[in-house]
N, C-alpha and C positions, 0 to 999 in steps of 0.2 A: 491574488490574482483579484481576489473580490474586495480587494481594502485599494487598490492602486489607484493613485493621483493623477499618473500622467502616464505618458505612452512609456516611457523609460523604464519604471518600475511594472510596467507590465509587462515588458521583453525580460527583464531580468526574473520572474517569477516563474515566465514560458520557459525561458533556455534552462532553470535548474529545476521544470518540472517534466520538461524532454530530454532531458539529460537521466534523471532518476527512473523514469518508466521503466525505459531500456535495460539498463541497468538492471532493475529488479527481477526482469520478466527472463534476463539470461540466467539470472542467478538460480533463479527458481529451478529450470528445465534442467541447468547443469546440475542442479541437487539430486533431482530425480535419476539422471543418468547415471551418479555415482552412487546411488544409495538402493535405488529400485533394482530385485533381481533381470536380470537383460531377458529371460522370458517374459518380464508383467512391462516390460519400460512400453512397447508399442500403448497398450491399456490404461498405464498413469499417465503418459502425453495428451492422450486421446479425453481423460476424465480433467486435466487442468485446463485443456484447449473450452471446452465444455463451459465448466465452471468461470471461466473469463469471461467467456460470452456472454453467459447470463448476469456476471456482477455486472457487464458493459451494458445490459439492456437495461440494467434493473437504476441505474446509476442516477438520472434523473430523476426519478420517485425517490431515492433515498434521499436525493439531496435534500429533494421540497422538505420532504419528511422534518427533514434535521434541522431547517432552516421555522420549525413552528416554533423549536427550543431552542435557540442559539442565540447568545447576546450579542450577537455582532452585529451590524451596520452594512449598509451597503446593499447592492443591486440585488444581490442573491446572497441570502444572510448565512443558510445553510451548506455554503461551501467554507465560508467562514468556519463553521462546527463542524465540519468535516476534516478540513486539514487540522486543525484540534486535535481530533480524535485520531487522527496517522500520525498525527506529533508523539502522542504519549505512546503508543504501541509503537512507534519507532525508540523511546527511550526503553518501555518495558524490554522490546526484542533486543539494544542493544546490551542491556543488562544482563538478561539471561542469557546472552554469546558472549556476556565479555566479564563478569559477575565474577563474584567469586563463585568458585564449585566446592558442592559440597559432596564429599569423598565418603563411599559409602566402604568399611575396613571388615570382609569378610575375615571368619578364623579358620 
């Protein structure tokens, strides 16, 4: 989004972001529902909502801070740096989820 030269590139970036964000939220809530005991489900969902709201509140300050270290150009270089960090985290999580598994053998 940060380096979009025209409205078409910006539109594609917004569609990708708009598509990915709801999917990730749904995945997280589904994971909580499947892995947390039913009696703690309400508390876990409440904590997740609070953390998401705190993250949303601090996002502009974090993006501004990242702009100090960003090698990217554009209107707001912190967004480019944020995108790079998200990409790195996505690759790491993908490798952790789908990479080779280390199995422990019990005797």
